[in-house]
mmCIF file as Biopython writes it, N, C-alpha, C and O atoms, coordinates in Angstrom:
data_model
#
loop_
_atom_site.group_PDB
_atom_site.id
_atom_site.type_symbol
_atom_site.label_atom_id
_atom_site.label_alt_id
_atom_site.label_comp_id
_atom_site.label_asym_id
_atom_site.label_entity_id
_atom_site.label_seq_id
_atom_site.pdbx_PDB_ins_code
_atom_site.Cartn_x
_atom_site.Cartn_y
_atom_site.Cartn_z
_atom_site.occupancy
_atom_site.B_iso_or_equiv
_atom_site.auth_seq_id
_atom_site.auth_asym_id
_atom_site.pdbx_PDB_model_num
ATOM 1   N N  . MET A ? 1  ? 11.477 -11.820 -16.147 1.0 0.0 1  A 1 
ATOM 2   C CA . MET A ? 1  ? 12.591 -11.432 -15.302 1.0 0.0 1  A 1 
ATOM 3   C C  . MET A ? 1  ? 12.044 -10.688 -14.075 1.0 0.0 1  A 1 
ATOM 4   O O  . MET A ? 1  ? 11.172 -9.829  -14.205 1.0 0.0 1  A 1 
ATOM 5   N N  . ASN A ? 2  ? 12.549 -11.016 -12.912 1.0 0.0 2  A 1 
ATOM 6   C CA . ASN A ? 2  ? 12.118 -10.382 -11.676 1.0 0.0 2  A 1 
ATOM 7   C C  . ASN A ? 2  ? 12.975 -9.165  -11.373 1.0 0.0 2  A 1 
ATOM 8   O O  . ASN A ? 2  ? 14.167 -9.134  -11.680 1.0 0.0 2  A 1 
ATOM 9   N N  . HIS A ? 3  ? 12.355 -8.169  -10.769 1.0 0.0 3  A 1 
ATOM 10  C CA . HIS A ? 3  ? 13.043 -6.943  -10.379 1.0 0.0 3  A 1 
ATOM 11  C C  . HIS A ? 3  ? 13.411 -7.040  -8.904  1.0 0.0 3  A 1 
ATOM 12  O O  . HIS A ? 3  ? 12.545 -7.297  -8.068  1.0 0.0 3  A 1 
ATOM 13  N N  . THR A ? 4  ? 14.676 -6.838  -8.576  1.0 0.0 4  A 1 
ATOM 14  C CA . THR A ? 4  ? 15.136 -6.888  -7.192  1.0 0.0 4  A 1 
ATOM 15  C C  . THR A ? 4  ? 14.912 -5.532  -6.536  1.0 0.0 4  A 1 
ATOM 16  O O  . THR A ? 4  ? 15.253 -4.491  -7.098  1.0 0.0 4  A 1 
ATOM 17  N N  . LEU A ? 5  ? 14.331 -5.560  -5.333  1.0 0.0 5  A 1 
ATOM 18  C CA . LEU A ? 5  ? 14.081 -4.342  -4.572  1.0 0.0 5  A 1 
ATOM 19  C C  . LEU A ? 5  ? 15.291 -4.081  -3.672  1.0 0.0 5  A 1 
ATOM 20  O O  . LEU A ? 5  ? 15.688 -4.935  -2.880  1.0 0.0 5  A 1 
ATOM 21  N N  . VAL A ? 6  ? 15.858 -2.900  -3.810  1.0 0.0 6  A 1 
ATOM 22  C CA . VAL A ? 6  ? 17.049 -2.563  -3.037  1.0 0.0 6  A 1 
ATOM 23  C C  . VAL A ? 6  ? 16.853 -1.247  -2.283  1.0 0.0 6  A 1 
ATOM 24  O O  . VAL A ? 6  ? 17.126 -1.168  -1.086  1.0 0.0 6  A 1 
ATOM 25  N N  . LYS A ? 7  ? 16.385 -0.230  -2.975  1.0 0.0 7  A 1 
ATOM 26  C CA . LYS A ? 7  ? 16.258 1.107   -2.398  1.0 0.0 7  A 1 
ATOM 27  C C  . LYS A ? 7  ? 14.896 1.290   -1.744  1.0 0.0 7  A 1 
ATOM 28  O O  . LYS A ? 7  ? 13.949 0.557   -2.030  1.0 0.0 7  A 1 
ATOM 29  N N  . ASN A ? 8  ? 14.812 2.289   -0.853  1.0 0.0 8  A 1 
ATOM 30  C CA . ASN A ? 8  ? 13.536 2.590   -0.199  1.0 0.0 8  A 1 
ATOM 31  C C  . ASN A ? 8  ? 12.445 2.904   -1.217  1.0 0.0 8  A 1 
ATOM 32  O O  . ASN A ? 8  ? 11.291 2.528   -1.016  1.0 0.0 8  A 1 
ATOM 33  N N  . ILE A ? 9  ? 12.791 3.582   -2.299  1.0 0.0 9  A 1 
ATOM 34  C CA . ILE A ? 9  ? 11.784 3.920   -3.310  1.0 0.0 9  A 1 
ATOM 35  C C  . ILE A ? 9  ? 11.218 2.653   -3.952  1.0 0.0 9  A 1 
ATOM 36  O O  . ILE A ? 9  ? 10.045 2.625   -4.322  1.0 0.0 9  A 1 
ATOM 37  N N  . ASP A ? 10 ? 12.039 1.602   -4.091  1.0 0.0 10 A 1 
ATOM 38  C CA . ASP A ? 10 ? 11.561 0.329   -4.639  1.0 0.0 10 A 1 
ATOM 39  C C  . ASP A ? 10 ? 10.478 -0.265  -3.737  1.0 0.0 10 A 1 
ATOM 40  O O  . ASP A ? 10 ? 9.447  -0.734  -4.220  1.0 0.0 10 A 1 
ATOM 41  N N  . PHE A ? 11 ? 10.721 -0.242  -2.431  1.0 0.0 11 A 1 
ATOM 42  C CA . PHE A ? 11 ? 9.744  -0.778  -1.478  1.0 0.0 11 A 1 
ATOM 43  C C  . PHE A ? 11 ? 8.493  0.091   -1.436  1.0 0.0 11 A 1 
ATOM 44  O O  . PHE A ? 11 ? 7.380  -0.420  -1.312  1.0 0.0 11 A 1 
ATOM 45  N N  . PHE A ? 12 ? 8.678  1.412   -1.541  1.0 0.0 12 A 1 
ATOM 46  C CA . PHE A ? 12 ? 7.543  2.333   -1.543  1.0 0.0 12 A 1 
ATOM 47  C C  . PHE A ? 12 ? 6.628  2.067   -2.739  1.0 0.0 12 A 1 
ATOM 48  O O  . PHE A ? 12 ? 5.409  1.998   -2.587  1.0 0.0 12 A 1 
ATOM 49  N N  . VAL A ? 13 ? 7.216  1.919   -3.924  1.0 0.0 13 A 1 
ATOM 50  C CA . VAL A ? 13 ? 6.434  1.662   -5.133  1.0 0.0 13 A 1 
ATOM 51  C C  . VAL A ? 13 ? 5.735  0.305   -5.040  1.0 0.0 13 A 1 
ATOM 52  O O  . VAL A ? 13 ? 4.577  0.179   -5.439  1.0 0.0 13 A 1 
ATOM 53  N N  . ALA A ? 14 ? 6.421  -0.703  -4.523  1.0 0.0 14 A 1 
ATOM 54  C CA . ALA A ? 14 ? 5.812  -2.030  -4.366  1.0 0.0 14 A 1 
ATOM 55  C C  . ALA A ? 14 ? 4.635  -1.977  -3.397  1.0 0.0 14 A 1 
ATOM 56  O O  . ALA A ? 14 ? 3.602  -2.602  -3.638  1.0 0.0 14 A 1 
ATOM 57  N N  . ALA A ? 15 ? 4.789  -1.232  -2.302  1.0 0.0 15 A 1 
ATOM 58  C CA . ALA A ? 15 ? 3.698  -1.108  -1.328  1.0 0.0 15 A 1 
ATOM 59  C C  . ALA A ? 15 ? 2.520  -0.338  -1.919  1.0 0.0 15 A 1 
ATOM 60  O O  . ALA A ? 15 ? 1.365  -0.726  -1.745  1.0 0.0 15 A 1 
ATOM 61  N N  . LEU A ? 16 ? 2.818  0.741   -2.610  1.0 0.0 16 A 1 
ATOM 62  C CA . LEU A ? 16 ? 1.768  1.573   -3.192  1.0 0.0 16 A 1 
ATOM 63  C C  . LEU A ? 16 ? 0.987  0.832   -4.278  1.0 0.0 16 A 1 
ATOM 64  O O  . LEU A ? 16 ? -0.231 0.976   -4.377  1.0 0.0 16 A 1 
ATOM 65  N N  . SER A ? 17 ? 1.681  0.050   -5.081  1.0 0.0 17 A 1 
ATOM 66  C CA . SER A ? 17 ? 1.027  -0.668  -6.179  1.0 0.0 17 A 1 
ATOM 67  C C  . SER A ? 17 ? 0.460  -2.015  -5.740  1.0 0.0 17 A 1 
ATOM 68  O O  . SER A ? 17 ? -0.175 -2.709  -6.533  1.0 0.0 17 A 1 
ATOM 69  N N  . GLN A ? 18 ? 0.689  -2.389  -4.471  1.0 0.0 18 A 1 
ATOM 70  C CA . GLN A ? 18 ? 0.238  -3.671  -3.941  1.0 0.0 18 A 1 
ATOM 71  C C  . GLN A ? 18 ? 0.716  -4.841  -4.804  1.0 0.0 18 A 1 
ATOM 72  O O  . GLN A ? 18 ? -0.031 -5.777  -5.087  1.0 0.0 18 A 1 
ATOM 73  N N  . SER A ? 19 ? 1.984  -4.756  -5.212  1.0 0.0 19 A 1 
ATOM 74  C CA . SER A ? 19 ? 2.618  -5.825  -5.983  1.0 0.0 19 A 1 
ATOM 75  C C  . SER A ? 19 ? 3.068  -6.940  -5.045  1.0 0.0 19 A 1 
ATOM 76  O O  . SER A ? 19 ? 3.456  -6.680  -3.906  1.0 0.0 19 A 1 
ATOM 77  N N  . VAL A ? 20 ? 3.015  -8.172  -5.520  1.0 0.0 20 A 1 
ATOM 78  C CA . VAL A ? 20 ? 3.484  -9.303  -4.724  1.0 0.0 20 A 1 
ATOM 79  C C  . VAL A ? 20 ? 5.008  -9.321  -4.758  1.0 0.0 20 A 1 
ATOM 80  O O  . VAL A ? 20 ? 5.628  -9.241  -5.818  1.0 0.0 20 A 1 
ATOM 81  N N  . VAL A ? 21 ? 5.593  -9.430  -3.566  1.0 0.0 21 A 1 
ATOM 82  C CA . VAL A ? 21 ? 7.041  -9.438  -3.393  1.0 0.0 21 A 1 
ATOM 83  C C  . VAL A ? 21 ? 7.433  -10.772 -2.774  1.0 0.0 21 A 1 
ATOM 84  O O  . VAL A ? 21 ? 6.756  -11.263 -1.870  1.0 0.0 21 A 1 
ATOM 85  N N  . SER A ? 22 ? 8.518  -11.354 -3.253  1.0 0.0 22 A 1 
ATOM 86  C CA . SER A ? 22 ? 9.030  -12.585 -2.650  1.0 0.0 22 A 1 
ATOM 87  C C  . SER A ? 22 ? 10.305 -12.273 -1.871  1.0 0.0 22 A 1 
ATOM 88  O O  . SER A ? 22 ? 11.090 -11.405 -2.256  1.0 0.0 22 A 1 
ATOM 89  N N  . ALA A ? 23 ? 10.496 -12.999 -0.767  1.0 0.0 23 A 1 
ATOM 90  C CA . ALA A ? 23 ? 11.668 -12.836 0.093   1.0 0.0 23 A 1 
ATOM 91  C C  . ALA A ? 23 ? 12.536 -14.078 -0.036  1.0 0.0 23 A 1 
ATOM 92  O O  . ALA A ? 23 ? 12.042 -15.204 0.025   1.0 0.0 23 A 1 
ATOM 93  N N  . TRP A ? 24 ? 13.849 -13.859 -0.218  1.0 0.0 24 A 1 
ATOM 94  C CA . TRP A ? 24 ? 14.793 -14.948 -0.419  1.0 0.0 24 A 1 
ATOM 95  C C  . TRP A ? 24 ? 15.948 -14.816 0.556   1.0 0.0 24 A 1 
ATOM 96  O O  . TRP A ? 24 ? 16.444 -13.716 0.799   1.0 0.0 24 A 1 
ATOM 97  N N  . GLN A ? 25 ? 16.381 -15.956 1.122   1.0 0.0 25 A 1 
ATOM 98  C CA . GLN A ? 25 ? 17.561 -15.971 1.978   1.0 0.0 25 A 1 
ATOM 99  C C  . GLN A ? 25 ? 18.442 -17.146 1.599   1.0 0.0 25 A 1 
ATOM 100 O O  . GLN A ? 25 ? 17.975 -18.149 1.059   1.0 0.0 25 A 1 
ATOM 101 N N  . GLU A ? 26 ? 19.731 -17.001 1.894   1.0 0.0 26 A 1 
ATOM 102 C CA . GLU A ? 26 ? 20.696 -18.067 1.604   1.0 0.0 26 A 1 
ATOM 103 C C  . GLU A ? 26 ? 20.578 -19.189 2.622   1.0 0.0 26 A 1 
ATOM 104 O O  . GLU A ? 26 ? 20.429 -18.940 3.819   1.0 0.0 26 A 1 
ATOM 105 N N  . ASP A ? 27 ? 20.646 -20.434 2.138   1.0 0.0 27 A 1 
ATOM 106 C CA . ASP A ? 27 ? 20.711 -21.574 3.044   1.0 0.0 27 A 1 
ATOM 107 C C  . ASP A ? 27 ? 22.178 -21.831 3.394   1.0 0.0 27 A 1 
ATOM 108 O O  . ASP A ? 27 ? 23.053 -21.139 2.873   1.0 0.0 27 A 1 
ATOM 109 N N  . PRO A ? 28 ? 22.471 -22.800 4.258   1.0 0.0 28 A 1 
ATOM 110 C CA . PRO A ? 28 ? 23.863 -23.042 4.657   1.0 0.0 28 A 1 
ATOM 111 C C  . PRO A ? 28 ? 24.811 -23.365 3.488   1.0 0.0 28 A 1 
ATOM 112 O O  . PRO A ? 28 ? 26.021 -23.162 3.596   1.0 0.0 28 A 1 
ATOM 113 N N  . ALA A ? 29 ? 24.263 -23.863 2.384   1.0 0.0 29 A 1 
ATOM 114 C CA . ALA A ? 29 ? 25.092 -24.193 1.222   1.0 0.0 29 A 1 
ATOM 115 C C  . ALA A ? 29 ? 25.322 -22.984 0.321   1.0 0.0 29 A 1 
ATOM 116 O O  . ALA A ? 29 ? 26.039 -23.082 -0.675  1.0 0.0 29 A 1 
ATOM 117 N N  . GLY A ? 30 ? 24.716 -21.836 0.663   1.0 0.0 30 A 1 
ATOM 118 C CA . GLY A ? 30 ? 24.886 -20.623 -0.131  1.0 0.0 30 A 1 
ATOM 119 C C  . GLY A ? 30 ? 23.916 -20.485 -1.277  1.0 0.0 30 A 1 
ATOM 120 O O  . GLY A ? 30 ? 24.115 -19.661 -2.170  1.0 0.0 30 A 1 
ATOM 121 N N  . VAL A ? 31 ? 22.855 -21.297 -1.261  1.0 0.0 31 A 1 
ATOM 122 C CA . VAL A ? 31 ? 21.839 -21.260 -2.310  1.0 0.0 31 A 1 
ATOM 123 C C  . VAL A ? 31 ? 20.651 -20.432 -1.811  1.0 0.0 31 A 1 
ATOM 124 O O  . VAL A ? 31 ? 20.174 -20.639 -0.695  1.0 0.0 31 A 1 
ATOM 125 N N  . TYR A ? 32 ? 20.175 -19.495 -2.641  1.0 0.0 32 A 1 
ATOM 126 C CA . TYR A ? 32 ? 19.018 -18.690 -2.247  1.0 0.0 32 A 1 
ATOM 127 C C  . TYR A ? 32 ? 17.736 -19.513 -2.361  1.0 0.0 32 A 1 
ATOM 128 O O  . TYR A ? 32 ? 17.498 -20.180 -3.368  1.0 0.0 32 A 1 
ATOM 129 N N  . CYS A ? 33 ? 16.921 -19.456 -1.316  1.0 0.0 33 A 1 
ATOM 130 C CA . CYS A ? 33 ? 15.641 -20.161 -1.263  1.0 0.0 33 A 1 
ATOM 131 C C  . CYS A ? 33 ? 14.548 -19.146 -0.936  1.0 0.0 33 A 1 
ATOM 132 O O  . CYS A ? 33 ? 14.755 -18.249 -0.118  1.0 0.0 33 A 1 
ATOM 133 N N  . GLU A ? 34 ? 13.395 -19.287 -1.568  1.0 0.0 34 A 1 
ATOM 134 C CA . GLU A ? 34 ? 12.272 -18.401 -1.268  1.0 0.0 34 A 1 
ATOM 135 C C  . GLU A ? 34 ? 11.698 -18.787 0.084   1.0 0.0 34 A 1 
ATOM 136 O O  . GLU A ? 34 ? 11.349 -19.945 0.313   1.0 0.0 34 A 1 
ATOM 137 N N  . ILE A ? 35 ? 11.603 -17.815 0.975   1.0 0.0 35 A 1 
ATOM 138 C CA . ILE A ? 35 ? 11.123 -18.093 2.332   1.0 0.0 35 A 1 
ATOM 139 C C  . ILE A ? 35 ? 9.772  -17.460 2.613   1.0 0.0 35 A 1 
ATOM 140 O O  . ILE A ? 35 ? 9.179  -17.708 3.663   1.0 0.0 35 A 1 
ATOM 141 N N  . GLY A ? 36 ? 9.277  -16.639 1.685   1.0 0.0 36 A 1 
ATOM 142 C CA . GLY A ? 36 ? 7.977  -16.016 1.880   1.0 0.0 36 A 1 
ATOM 143 C C  . GLY A ? 36 ? 7.628  -15.100 0.728   1.0 0.0 36 A 1 
ATOM 144 O O  . GLY A ? 36 ? 8.471  -14.750 -0.098  1.0 0.0 36 A 1 
ATOM 145 N N  . SER A ? 37 ? 6.353  -14.720 0.696   1.0 0.0 37 A 1 
ATOM 146 C CA . SER A ? 37 ? 5.908  -13.756 -0.313  1.0 0.0 37 A 1 
ATOM 147 C C  . SER A ? 37 ? 4.637  -13.090 0.170   1.0 0.0 37 A 1 
ATOM 148 O O  . SER A ? 37 ? 3.926  -13.615 1.028   1.0 0.0 37 A 1 
ATOM 149 N N  . GLY A ? 38 ? 4.365  -11.937 -0.388  1.0 0.0 38 A 1 
ATOM 150 C CA . GLY A ? 38 ? 3.177  -11.184 -0.017  1.0 0.0 38 A 1 
ATOM 151 C C  . GLY A ? 38 ? 3.313  -9.731  -0.400  1.0 0.0 38 A 1 
ATOM 152 O O  . GLY A ? 38 ? 4.002  -9.388  -1.361  1.0 0.0 38 A 1 
ATOM 153 N N  . TYR A ? 39 ? 2.645  -8.874  0.367   1.0 0.0 39 A 1 
ATOM 154 C CA . TYR A ? 39 ? 2.564  -7.448  0.062   1.0 0.0 39 A 1 
ATOM 155 C C  . TYR A ? 39 ? 3.337  -6.642  1.102   1.0 0.0 39 A 1 
ATOM 156 O O  . TYR A ? 39 ? 3.215  -6.891  2.301   1.0 0.0 39 A 1 
ATOM 157 N N  . VAL A ? 40 ? 4.125  -5.684  0.646   1.0 0.0 40 A 1 
ATOM 158 C CA . VAL A ? 40 ? 4.891  -4.832  1.555   1.0 0.0 40 A 1 
ATOM 159 C C  . VAL A ? 40 ? 3.920  -3.947  2.332   1.0 0.0 40 A 1 
ATOM 160 O O  . VAL A ? 40 ? 3.145  -3.195  1.741   1.0 0.0 40 A 1 
ATOM 161 N N  . GLU A ? 41 ? 3.968  -4.042  3.657   1.0 0.0 41 A 1 
ATOM 162 C CA . GLU A ? 41 ? 3.131  -3.195  4.518   1.0 0.0 41 A 1 
ATOM 163 C C  . GLU A ? 41 ? 3.924  -2.048  5.106   1.0 0.0 41 A 1 
ATOM 164 O O  . GLU A ? 41 ? 3.454  -0.911  5.148   1.0 0.0 41 A 1 
ATOM 165 N N  . MET A ? 42 ? 5.129  -2.350  5.560   1.0 0.0 42 A 1 
ATOM 166 C CA . MET A ? 42 ? 5.995  -1.343  6.179   1.0 0.0 42 A 1 
ATOM 167 C C  . MET A ? 42 ? 7.430  -1.687  5.841   1.0 0.0 42 A 1 
ATOM 168 O O  . MET A ? 42 ? 7.755  -2.842  5.566   1.0 0.0 42 A 1 
ATOM 169 N N  . PHE A ? 43 ? 8.291  -0.671  5.862   1.0 0.0 43 A 1 
ATOM 170 C CA . PHE A ? 43 ? 9.707  -0.918  5.663   1.0 0.0 43 A 1 
ATOM 171 C C  . PHE A ? 43 ? 10.501 0.167   6.364   1.0 0.0 43 A 1 
ATOM 172 O O  . PHE A ? 43 ? 10.031 1.290   6.550   1.0 0.0 43 A 1 
ATOM 173 N N  . SER A ? 44 ? 11.706 -0.194  6.744   1.0 0.0 44 A 1 
ATOM 174 C CA . SER A ? 44 ? 12.652 0.764   7.317   1.0 0.0 44 A 1 
ATOM 175 C C  . SER A ? 44 ? 14.005 0.454   6.687   1.0 0.0 44 A 1 
ATOM 176 O O  . SER A ? 44 ? 14.095 -0.374  5.781   1.0 0.0 44 A 1 
ATOM 177 N N  . ASP A ? 45 ? 15.036 1.103   7.155   1.0 0.0 45 A 1 
ATOM 178 C CA . ASP A ? 45 ? 16.368 0.807   6.637   1.0 0.0 45 A 1 
ATOM 179 C C  . ASP A ? 45 ? 16.842 -0.583  7.047   1.0 0.0 45 A 1 
ATOM 180 O O  . ASP A ? 45 ? 17.769 -1.125  6.445   1.0 0.0 45 A 1 
ATOM 181 N N  . ASN A ? 46 ? 16.208 -1.167  8.074   1.0 0.0 46 A 1 
ATOM 182 C CA . ASN A ? 46 ? 16.653 -2.455  8.599   1.0 0.0 46 A 1 
ATOM 183 C C  . ASN A ? 46 ? 15.710 -3.622  8.314   1.0 0.0 46 A 1 
ATOM 184 O O  . ASN A ? 46 ? 16.167 -4.749  8.121   1.0 0.0 46 A 1 
ATOM 185 N N  . TYR A ? 47 ? 14.410 -3.370  8.286   1.0 0.0 47 A 1 
ATOM 186 C CA . TYR A ? 47 ? 13.429 -4.453  8.176   1.0 0.0 47 A 1 
ATOM 187 C C  . TYR A ? 47 ? 12.355 -4.136  7.149   1.0 0.0 47 A 1 
ATOM 188 O O  . TYR A ? 47 ? 12.103 -2.979  6.812   1.0 0.0 47 A 1 
ATOM 189 N N  . VAL A ? 48 ? 11.719 -5.220  6.653   1.0 0.0 48 A 1 
ATOM 190 C CA . VAL A ? 48 ? 10.556 -5.111  5.779   1.0 0.0 48 A 1 
ATOM 191 C C  . VAL A ? 48 ? 9.474  -6.009  6.372   1.0 0.0 48 A 1 
ATOM 192 O O  . VAL A ? 48 ? 9.728  -7.173  6.681   1.0 0.0 48 A 1 
ATOM 193 N N  . ARG A ? 49 ? 8.261  -5.465  6.531   1.0 0.0 49 A 1 
ATOM 194 C CA . ARG A ? 49 ? 7.134  -6.276  6.991   1.0 0.0 49 A 1 
ATOM 195 C C  . ARG A ? 49 ? 6.274  -6.608  5.781   1.0 0.0 49 A 1 
ATOM 196 O O  . ARG A ? 49 ? 5.837  -5.723  5.046   1.0 0.0 49 A 1 
ATOM 197 N N  . ILE A ? 50 ? 6.043  -7.899  5.592   1.0 0.0 50 A 1 
ATOM 198 C CA . ILE A ? 50 ? 5.243  -8.384  4.472   1.0 0.0 50 A 1 
ATOM 199 C C  . ILE A ? 50 ? 3.989  -9.052  5.017   1.0 0.0 50 A 1 
ATOM 200 O O  . ILE A ? 50 ? 4.047  -9.875  5.930   1.0 0.0 50 A 1 
ATOM 201 N N  . ARG A ? 51 ? 2.848  -8.676  4.430   1.0 0.0 51 A 1 
ATOM 202 C CA . ARG A ? 51 ? 1.581  -9.351  4.740   1.0 0.0 51 A 1 
ATOM 203 C C  . ARG A ? 51 ? 1.458  -10.513 3.769   1.0 0.0 51 A 1 
ATOM 204 O O  . ARG A ? 51 ? 1.290  -10.325 2.564   1.0 0.0 51 A 1 
ATOM 205 N N  . ASN A ? 52 ? 1.544  -11.714 4.317   1.0 0.0 52 A 1 
ATOM 206 C CA . ASN A ? 52 ? 1.473  -12.909 3.498   1.0 0.0 52 A 1 
ATOM 207 C C  . ASN A ? 52 ? 0.070  -13.056 2.910   1.0 0.0 52 A 1 
ATOM 208 O O  . ASN A ? 52 ? -0.876 -12.428 3.386   1.0 0.0 52 A 1 
ATOM 209 N N  . GLN A ? 53 ? -0.058 -13.872 1.892   1.0 0.0 53 A 1 
ATOM 210 C CA . GLN A ? 53 ? -1.340 -14.000 1.201   1.0 0.0 53 A 1 
ATOM 211 C C  . GLN A ? 53 ? -2.408 -14.645 2.071   1.0 0.0 53 A 1 
ATOM 212 O O  . GLN A ? 53 ? -3.593 -14.563 1.749   1.0 0.0 53 A 1 
ATOM 213 N N  . ASP A ? 54 ? -2.007 -15.290 3.178   1.0 0.0 54 A 1 
ATOM 214 C CA . ASP A ? 54 ? -2.996 -15.838 4.109   1.0 0.0 54 A 1 
ATOM 215 C C  . ASP A ? 54 ? -3.346 -14.849 5.218   1.0 0.0 54 A 1 
ATOM 216 O O  . ASP A ? 54 ? -4.111 -15.180 6.124   1.0 0.0 54 A 1 
ATOM 217 N N  . GLY A ? 55 ? -2.791 -13.633 5.154   1.0 0.0 55 A 1 
ATOM 218 C CA . GLY A ? 55 ? -3.106 -12.585 6.117   1.0 0.0 55 A 1 
ATOM 219 C C  . GLY A ? 55 ? -2.123 -12.450 7.264   1.0 0.0 55 A 1 
ATOM 220 O O  . GLY A ? 55 ? -2.157 -11.450 7.981   1.0 0.0 55 A 1 
ATOM 221 N N  . THR A ? 56 ? -1.246 -13.430 7.461   1.0 0.0 56 A 1 
ATOM 222 C CA . THR A ? 56 ? -0.244 -13.318 8.518   1.0 0.0 56 A 1 
ATOM 223 C C  . THR A ? 56 ? 0.837  -12.338 8.096   1.0 0.0 56 A 1 
ATOM 224 O O  . THR A ? 56 ? 0.955  -12.002 6.918   1.0 0.0 56 A 1 
ATOM 225 N N  . LYS A ? 57 ? 1.620  -11.885 9.057   1.0 0.0 57 A 1 
ATOM 226 C CA . LYS A ? 57 ? 2.669  -10.899 8.780   1.0 0.0 57 A 1 
ATOM 227 C C  . LYS A ? 57 ? 4.027  -11.469 9.145   1.0 0.0 57 A 1 
ATOM 228 O O  . LYS A ? 57 ? 4.175  -12.165 10.149  1.0 0.0 57 A 1 
ATOM 229 N N  . SER A ? 58 ? 5.006  -11.167 8.324   1.0 0.0 58 A 1 
ATOM 230 C CA . SER A ? 58 ? 6.377  -11.614 8.557   1.0 0.0 58 A 1 
ATOM 231 C C  . SER A ? 58 ? 7.312  -10.426 8.458   1.0 0.0 58 A 1 
ATOM 232 O O  . SER A ? 58 ? 7.089  -9.509  7.668   1.0 0.0 58 A 1 
ATOM 233 N N  . HIS A ? 59 ? 8.359  -10.449 9.266   1.0 0.0 59 A 1 
ATOM 234 C CA . HIS A ? 59 ? 9.383  -9.408  9.252   1.0 0.0 59 A 1 
ATOM 235 C C  . HIS A ? 59 ? 10.691 -10.007 8.759   1.0 0.0 59 A 1 
ATOM 236 O O  . HIS A ? 59 ? 11.089 -11.091 9.186   1.0 0.0 59 A 1 
ATOM 237 N N  . TYR A ? 60 ? 11.358 -9.291  7.854   1.0 0.0 60 A 1 
ATOM 238 C CA . TYR A ? 60 ? 12.607 -9.775  7.278   1.0 0.0 60 A 1 
ATOM 239 C C  . TYR A ? 60 ? 13.669 -8.689  7.392   1.0 0.0 60 A 1 
ATOM 240 O O  . TYR A ? 60 ? 13.410 -7.518  7.116   1.0 0.0 60 A 1 
ATOM 241 N N  . ALA A ? 61 ? 14.866 -9.094  7.803   1.0 0.0 61 A 1 
ATOM 242 C CA . ALA A ? 61 ? 15.998 -8.165  7.887   1.0 0.0 61 A 1 
ATOM 243 C C  . ALA A ? 61 ? 16.504 -7.886  6.474   1.0 0.0 61 A 1 
ATOM 244 O O  . ALA A ? 61 ? 16.743 -8.815  5.703   1.0 0.0 61 A 1 
ATOM 245 N N  . ARG A ? 62 ? 16.667 -6.621  6.140   1.0 0.0 62 A 1 
ATOM 246 C CA . ARG A ? 62 ? 17.102 -6.243  4.792   1.0 0.0 62 A 1 
ATOM 247 C C  . ARG A ? 62 ? 18.536 -6.647  4.498   1.0 0.0 62 A 1 
ATOM 248 O O  . ARG A ? 62 ? 18.886 -6.855  3.336   1.0 0.0 62 A 1 
ATOM 249 N N  . ASP A ? 63 ? 19.380 -6.763  5.530   1.0 0.0 63 A 1 
ATOM 250 C CA . ASP A ? 63 ? 20.785 -7.079  5.272   1.0 0.0 63 A 1 
ATOM 251 C C  . ASP A ? 63 ? 21.025 -8.553  4.926   1.0 0.0 63 A 1 
ATOM 252 O O  . ASP A ? 63 ? 22.080 -8.885  4.388   1.0 0.0 63 A 1 
ATOM 253 N N  . ILE A ? 64 ? 20.071 -9.444  5.223   1.0 0.0 64 A 1 
ATOM 254 C CA . ILE A ? 64 ? 20.263 -10.866 4.910   1.0 0.0 64 A 1 
ATOM 255 C C  . ILE A ? 64 ? 19.190 -11.418 3.980   1.0 0.0 64 A 1 
ATOM 256 O O  . ILE A ? 64 ? 19.178 -12.614 3.688   1.0 0.0 64 A 1 
ATOM 257 N N  . THR A ? 65 ? 18.293 -10.563 3.515   1.0 0.0 65 A 1 
ATOM 258 C CA . THR A ? 65 ? 17.183 -11.016 2.674   1.0 0.0 65 A 1 
ATOM 259 C C  . THR A ? 65 ? 17.215 -10.278 1.345   1.0 0.0 65 A 1 
ATOM 260 O O  . THR A ? 65 ? 17.477 -9.076  1.296   1.0 0.0 65 A 1 
ATOM 261 N N  . MET A ? 66 ? 16.946 -11.009 0.271   1.0 0.0 66 A 1 
ATOM 262 C CA . MET A ? 66 ? 16.810 -10.415 -1.053  1.0 0.0 66 A 1 
ATOM 263 C C  . MET A ? 66 ? 15.313 -10.373 -1.370  1.0 0.0 66 A 1 
ATOM 264 O O  . MET A ? 66 ? 14.605 -11.360 -1.168  1.0 0.0 66 A 1 
ATOM 265 N N  . PHE A ? 67 ? 14.841 -9.245  -1.860  1.0 0.0 67 A 1 
ATOM 266 C CA . PHE A ? 67 ? 13.428 -9.065  -2.187  1.0 0.0 67 A 1 
ATOM 267 C C  . PHE A ? 67 ? 13.271 -8.872  -3.678  1.0 0.0 67 A 1 
ATOM 268 O O  . PHE A ? 67 ? 14.016 -8.113  -4.299  1.0 0.0 67 A 1 
ATOM 269 N N  . GLN A ? 68 ? 12.290 -9.567  -4.256  1.0 0.0 68 A 1 
ATOM 270 C CA . GLN A ? 68 ? 12.038 -9.440  -5.681  1.0 0.0 68 A 1 
ATOM 271 C C  . GLN A ? 68 ? 10.545 -9.274  -5.930  1.0 0.0 68 A 1 
ATOM 272 O O  . GLN A ? 68 ? 9.719  -9.872  -5.240  1.0 0.0 68 A 1 
ATOM 273 N N  . LEU A ? 69 ? 10.204 -8.442  -6.936  1.0 0.0 69 A 1 
ATOM 274 C CA . LEU A ? 69 ? 8.830  -8.356  -7.392  1.0 0.0 69 A 1 
ATOM 275 C C  . LEU A ? 69 ? 8.505  -9.632  -8.130  1.0 0.0 69 A 1 
ATOM 276 O O  . LEU A ? 69 ? 9.299  -10.098 -8.947  1.0 0.0 69 A 1 
ATOM 277 N N  . LYS A ? 70 ? 7.342  -10.207 -7.851  1.0 0.0 70 A 1 
ATOM 278 C CA . LYS A ? 70 ? 6.906  -11.375 -8.591  1.0 0.0 70 A 1 
ATOM 279 C C  . LYS A ? 70 ? 6.144  -10.902 -9.815  1.0 0.0 70 A 1 
ATOM 280 O O  . LYS A ? 70 ? 5.196  -10.124 -9.706  1.0 0.0 70 A 1 
ATOM 281 N N  . MET A ? 71 ? 6.558  -11.370 -10.964 1.0 0.0 71 A 1 
ATOM 282 C CA . MET A ? 71 ? 5.899  -10.961 -12.202 1.0 0.0 71 A 1 
ATOM 283 C C  . MET A ? 71 ? 5.299  -12.155 -12.900 1.0 0.0 71 A 1 
ATOM 284 O O  . MET A ? 71 ? 4.699  -12.010 -13.965 1.0 0.0 71 A 1 
#
């Protein structure tokens, strides 16, 4: 079972433990699709920056993205 990250403390713990996090967004049909994964580098109340496993960085808006720890 995956743990959904919602609160700032969730993102802090994920960043500190260097856990892999997946980012999910709804497609036009309302189905959640995984759009990225990696390590939390930075977060704010509005955005999360994830360092992808290939080293690139992606920014995701917290209000339209669901984040889960990959286990």
